[in-house]
C-alpha positions as CSV (number, residue, x, y, z in Angstrom):
1,M,46.4,121.6,128.9
2,I,48.1,118.5,126.9
3,S,51.3,117.4,128.8
4,A,54.5,116.4,127.1
5,P,55.1,112.6,127.4
6,T,56.2,111.4,130.8
7,T,56.5,108.5,132.5
8,V,54.0,107.1,135.3
9,K,54.6,107.3,139.2
10,E,54.1,104.4,141.0
11,D,51.4,105.9,142.9
12,E,49.3,106.4,139.7
13,Y,49.3,102.8,139.3
14,E,45.3,102.5,140.1
15,D,44.8,105.5,137.7
16,L,46.7,103.6,135.0
17,M,44.8,100.6,135.1
18,S,41.4,102.3,135.2
19,F,42.5,103.9,132.1
20,L,43.6,101.0,130.2
21,E,40.3,99.2,131.6
22,E,38.2,102.0,129.8
23,S,40.3,102.3,126.7
24,Y,40.2,98.5,125.7
25,R,36.4,98.3,127.2
26,H,37.8,95.6,129.8
27,P,36.6,94.5,133.1
28,K,38.2,95.9,136.4
29,G,41.0,94.0,137.2
30,F,41.6,92.2,133.5
31,F,45.2,93.1,133.0
32,Q,46.1,92.2,136.4
33,H,44.7,88.6,135.9
34,R,45.2,88.1,132.5
35,Y,48.6,89.2,132.3
36,P,50.2,89.2,135.6
37,A,53.8,88.7,134.5
38,R,53.5,92.5,132.9
39,W,50.5,94.0,135.0
40,A,50.8,93.0,138.8
41,R,51.5,95.7,140.7
42,E,54.8,94.5,141.8
43,R,55.9,93.7,138.3
44,V,55.3,97.1,136.5
45,D,58.4,99.2,135.3
46,Y,57.2,102.5,135.8
47,E,60.2,104.2,133.7
48,S,58.7,102.3,130.7
49,C,55.2,103.0,130.8
50,F,54.7,106.6,128.9
51,I,51.8,108.8,128.9
52,I,50.4,112.1,127.7
53,R,48.1,113.9,130.1
54,E,45.2,116.4,129.0
55,G,43.3,118.2,131.6
56,G,44.9,116.0,134.4
57,R,43.7,113.0,133.1
58,I,45.7,110.2,131.6
59,A,45.0,110.6,127.6
60,S,47.2,108.0,126.1
61,H,49.6,105.2,126.9
62,V,52.2,103.5,125.4
63,R,54.3,100.9,127.2
64,V,58.3,99.8,126.4
65,N,58.7,96.3,127.6
66,P,62.4,95.0,127.3
67,L,62.7,91.6,126.1
68,R,65.6,89.5,126.1
69,L,65.8,87.4,123.1
70,V,68.0,84.3,122.6
71,S,68.9,83.4,119.1
72,G,71.6,81.0,118.0
73,G,73.5,81.3,121.2
74,R,73.6,84.8,121.3
75,E,71.3,87.1,123.6
76,I,70.2,90.9,123.2
77,T,67.6,92.9,124.4
78,V,65.1,94.9,122.2
79,G,61.8,96.9,122.7
80,G,58.7,95.2,123.0
81,I,55.6,97.9,122.2
82,G,52.7,97.0,124.3
83,A,49.4,98.5,125.9
84,V,49.2,101.2,123.2
85,A,45.9,103.0,123.9
86,T,44.1,106.4,124.1
87,H,41.1,106.9,126.0
88,P,37.9,107.5,123.9
89,D,37.6,111.1,125.2
90,F,40.7,112.2,124.0
91,R,41.1,110.2,120.4
92,G,42.0,112.0,117.0
93,R,44.6,114.7,118.8
94,G,47.6,113.0,117.7
95,H,48.7,111.8,121.2
96,M,49.5,108.2,119.8
97,R,51.9,109.5,117.0
98,M,53.6,112.1,119.9
99,L,54.0,108.9,122.3
100,M,55.3,106.5,119.4
101,T,57.8,108.8,118.2
102,H,58.9,109.3,121.9
103,T,59.5,105.9,122.7
104,S,61.7,104.9,119.8
105,H,63.8,107.9,120.9
106,V,63.8,106.0,124.0
107,M,64.5,102.8,122.8
108,R,67.1,104.1,120.7
109,S,68.8,105.7,123.7
110,R,68.6,102.6,125.5
111,G,70.4,100.7,122.9
112,Y,67.8,98.3,121.4
113,P,68.7,97.6,117.8
114,F,65.1,97.1,117.3
115,A,61.3,97.0,118.5
116,V,58.5,94.8,117.8
117,L,54.9,95.2,118.6
118,W,51.6,93.2,117.8
119,G,48.6,94.9,116.1
120,N,47.2,96.1,113.1
121,R,49.8,96.6,110.4
122,Q,48.3,99.6,108.4
123,R,48.1,101.5,111.7
124,Y,52.1,101.0,112.6
125,L,53.4,101.2,109.1
126,H,53.4,104.8,109.3
127,F,55.9,104.5,112.2
128,G,58.1,102.1,110.1
129,Y,56.9,99.0,111.2
130,E,56.4,96.2,109.2
131,R,55.1,92.7,109.6
132,C,57.3,89.9,109.3
133,C,59.2,86.5,110.8
134,C,57.1,83.3,110.0
135,E,55.8,81.0,112.3
136,T,53.6,77.8,112.0
137,A,50.1,77.5,113.7
138,Y,49.2,73.8,114.2
139,S,45.7,72.8,114.5
140,V,44.7,69.9,117.0
141,T,41.5,68.3,117.0
142,P,40.1,64.9,119.0
143,R,40.0,63.3,115.5
144,S,43.8,64.1,114.7
145,A,45.4,63.7,118.0
146,D,47.2,60.4,119.0
147,N,44.9,58.1,120.9
148,T,47.8,56.6,122.8
149,D,47.4,57.2,126.4
150,S,50.0,59.2,128.3
151,M,50.3,59.7,132.3
152,V,50.1,63.6,132.9
153,T,50.3,65.6,135.8
154,R,48.6,69.1,136.4
155,Y,50.4,72.2,137.4
156,N,49.0,73.0,141.0
157,G,51.8,75.3,142.2
158,E,54.4,72.6,142.7
159,Q,58.2,73.9,142.8
160,S,59.4,70.6,141.0
161,F,56.7,70.9,138.1
162,L,57.8,74.6,137.5
163,D,61.6,73.8,137.6
164,T,60.7,70.9,135.0
165,V,58.9,73.6,132.6
166,I,61.7,76.0,133.1
167,S,64.4,73.4,132.0
168,L,62.6,72.4,129.1
169,H,61.5,75.8,127.8
170,D,65.3,77.0,128.6
171,A,66.8,74.6,126.2
172,E,64.8,76.0,123.4
173,P,67.3,77.7,120.9
174,Q,64.8,80.6,119.7
175,R,63.3,82.3,122.8
176,V,62.5,84.9,124.8
177,V,64.6,85.0,128.5
178,R,62.1,84.4,131.3
179,T,62.8,84.7,135.1
180,P,61.6,82.2,137.4
181,A,59.1,84.7,138.7
182,D,57.7,85.0,135.1
183,Y,57.2,81.6,134.7
184,K,55.4,81.4,137.9
185,A,53.2,84.3,136.5
186,M,52.4,82.8,133.0
187,L,51.5,79.3,134.5
188,E,49.6,80.7,137.5
189,R,47.6,83.4,135.2
190,A,43.8,83.3,135.6
191,D,43.1,81.3,132.2
192,A,46.1,79.0,132.2
193,E,46.2,75.2,132.7
194,T,49.6,73.3,132.4
195,F,50.3,69.7,131.9
196,I,53.4,67.7,131.9
197,A,54.1,63.9,130.5
198,N,57.0,62.1,132.1
199,G,58.2,58.8,130.6
200,G,61.2,56.9,129.2
201,S,61.4,59.2,126.0
202,G,61.8,62.3,128.4
203,A,59.2,64.9,129.3
204,A,57.1,67.2,127.5
205,Y,54.4,70.2,128.7
206,V,51.7,72.1,127.5
207,I,50.4,75.5,128.7
208,L,46.8,76.1,127.5
209,F,45.7,79.7,127.9
210,N,43.3,82.0,125.9
211,K,40.2,79.6,126.1
212,A,37.4,80.4,124.2
213,G,34.6,78.0,124.2
214,G,36.1,74.4,123.3
215,R,39.1,76.1,121.4
216,C,42.3,77.2,123.2
217,M,46.0,78.4,122.4
218,A,48.9,76.6,123.7
219,E,52.6,76.3,124.1
220,V,54.4,73.0,123.7
221,G,57.8,72.1,124.5
222,G,60.1,68.9,125.6
223,A,60.6,65.7,124.0
224,A,59.0,65.4,120.4
225,S,58.2,61.5,121.3
226,A,56.0,62.4,124.3
227,V,54.2,65.4,122.6
228,P,51.6,63.2,120.6
229,A,50.2,61.4,123.7
230,L,50.5,64.3,125.7
231,L,48.0,66.3,123.9
232,S,45.9,63.2,123.0
233,R,45.3,63.0,126.7
234,V,45.1,66.7,127.3
235,I,42.3,67.6,124.5
236,R,40.1,64.6,126.0
237,E,40.5,65.5,129.5
238,C,39.8,69.3,129.2
239,R,37.2,68.4,126.5
240,L,38.5,70.6,124.1
241,D,37.4,70.9,120.5
242,E,40.6,72.2,119.5
243,I,44.2,73.3,120.5
244,I,46.4,75.8,118.4
245,I,49.9,75.8,118.8
246,H,52.4,78.4,117.5
247,R,55.8,77.8,117.3
248,L,58.8,79.1,114.9
249,L,58.5,78.0,111.4
250,E,61.4,75.0,111.5
251,E,62.2,71.6,110.9
252,N,63.2,69.4,113.6
253,A,61.6,66.4,115.5
254,L,59.3,68.5,117.6
255,S,57.7,70.1,114.3
256,H,57.3,66.7,112.9
257,A,55.7,65.4,115.8
258,L,53.4,68.4,115.9
259,Y,52.7,67.9,111.9
260,A,51.9,64.0,112.7
261,T,49.5,65.1,115.5
262,S,47.7,68.1,113.7
263,E,44.2,68.1,111.7
264,S,45.7,71.2,109.7
265,W,48.6,73.8,110.1
266,G,49.1,77.2,108.2
267,W,52.2,79.7,108.1
268,Y,51.8,83.3,108.7
269,P,53.9,86.2,109.8
270,Y,53.6,86.8,113.5
271,V,55.2,90.0,114.6
272,S,55.8,93.5,113.6
273,L,59.4,94.8,113.6
274,K,60.9,98.4,113.3
275,I,64.9,98.9,112.9
276,L,66.4,101.3,115.4
277,N,69.6,100.8,114.7
278,L,70.8,99.0,111.4
279,K,74.2,98.3,112.3
280,G,73.5,96.9,115.6
281,T,70.7,94.6,114.0
282,L,72.8,93.1,111.8
283,E,75.6,92.4,114.2
284,F,73.5,90.5,116.1
285,F,72.1,88.1,113.4
286,S,76.1,88.1,111.8
287,N,76.1,84.3,112.5
288,Q,73.1,84.3,110.0
289,L,74.0,86.3,107.1
290,Y,76.5,83.9,105.3
291,A,73.9,80.9,105.5
292,K,71.2,83.4,104.2
293,R,73.1,85.2,101.6
294,E,71.4,84.4,98.9
295,R,68.2,85.1,100.2
296,L,69.2,88.6,101.5
297,G,70.7,89.7,98.2
298,I,74.3,89.6,99.7
299,P,77.3,88.4,97.5
300,S,79.1,85.6,98.8
301,E,82.5,87.2,98.5
302,G,82.0,91.0,98.8
303,A,80.4,93.8,100.3
304,V,76.9,95.2,100.2
305,T,75.7,98.2,102.3
306,F,72.1,98.4,103.4
307,K,70.7,102.1,103.8
308,I,67.5,103.4,105.5
309,L,65.8,106.0,103.2
310,E,64.4,107.8,106.1
311,T,67.3,108.0,108.5
312,G,70.0,107.7,106.2
313,E,71.6,105.3,108.4
314,C,74.1,102.4,106.3
315,A,75.7,99.3,107.6
316,T,78.0,97.3,105.1
317,V,78.0,93.6,105.4
318,N,81.4,92.0,104.1
319,L,81.4,88.3,103.4
320,S,84.9,86.3,103.3
321,G,85.7,83.0,104.3
322,G,82.4,81.9,105.2
323,R,82.0,84.7,107.8
324,A,80.2,87.9,108.0
325,C,81.8,91.1,109.1
326,V,79.4,94.3,109.7
327,T,80.7,97.8,109.8
328,G,78.8,101.3,109.9
329,E,80.5,102.5,106.7
330,S,79.1,102.7,103.3
331,S,81.1,100.2,100.5
332,G,80.4,98.6,97.7
333,K,76.8,98.2,96.1
334,I,74.2,100.1,98.1
335,V,70.8,99.0,98.6
336,E,68.9,101.9,99.9
337,L,65.2,101.0,101.4
338,S,62.2,102.6,103.1
339,E,61.9,101.1,106.8
340,P,59.3,98.8,106.1
341,D,60.8,97.7,102.9
342,M,64.1,97.1,104.7
343,V,62.5,95.1,107.6
344,R,60.7,93.2,104.6
345,R,64.0,92.6,102.9
346,L,66.0,91.4,106.1
347,F,63.1,89.4,107.9
348,G,60.0,89.1,105.3
349,L,60.4,85.8,103.7
350,P,60.7,82.3,105.0
351,G,64.5,81.8,104.8
352,A,65.4,85.1,106.1
353,L,67.0,86.2,109.0
354,E,65.0,84.6,112.3
355,F,64.2,84.6,116.0
356,Y,61.4,83.7,117.9
357,I,59.0,85.3,120.6
358,P,56.6,82.6,121.9
359,M,53.0,83.8,122.2
360,L,53.2,84.0,125.9
361,D,55.6,86.5,125.9
362,H,53.6,88.9,123.6
363,V,53.5,92.4,125.0
């Protein structure tokens, strides 16, 4: 017997972890050790873990992670889809489609304006998700790194160290809100190492993670002037061949420091997005609409109505006096697009609407 979508109960934690390990073919304890901020027992939000059962077993699962985005001084909660899995014994029976449809309804009911996920583009296009939003991937090598030495401190659980990382990351204008417990879990995940450089020019930090051989990913933040020497010291001390740093595609002092320190770099769309509430989405980004009007095809004076083909939802943007007003009524020129095409129109190219979810916050 196949059940309707339902949420996981707290006493089913071990069953859920075993299901995920078998579905992804990971060893026991992988999720708790690799992603403690999401999967440690005390941090699981069971009301956001949706499953389908078949024959009394968990057959398929989708988790909705609320992500609090900060962009341009504004904050909003969106849905982060993760741990999409169907057990090998139950694949090809439509369970994932049922759960993806169900979680879209759930996220709309919770007031999320849009949802994001990471995964195969073609797989999720069918559900209205499209790849968008550009980030830069910087490749730092021992040869490209500045040879200037720097006094660095390695994190070993000190509260003062943690407080410094929190203050530096919380100063980022585009980020996901993290609680102190989130930061602690990220810095203490099994594969992470974190370093801070303090000096007269200010403090900077680097979190190394996802190590494979001599290569690893990293999050970097803080004073741009301190970053090159910090990376030079860390790449030598940890005997790494390459550090890959992902950040929003932007032009500022930190991006210039990373360009100067890198062997190479590339620009990539980094997330897949589905619009759940068109008016709510445009309202959140209303402070970007006027500056980006040409890229979005909005007249500098007048109105344009965006309409989603599949749902018929409309939202009108009216620009006047250098400001944007968003309403739910149809007015002026109508631009009707499919769900993926609307994502490409609003978020798909450099210079379009922007927000950023750092790699450590991916779900």
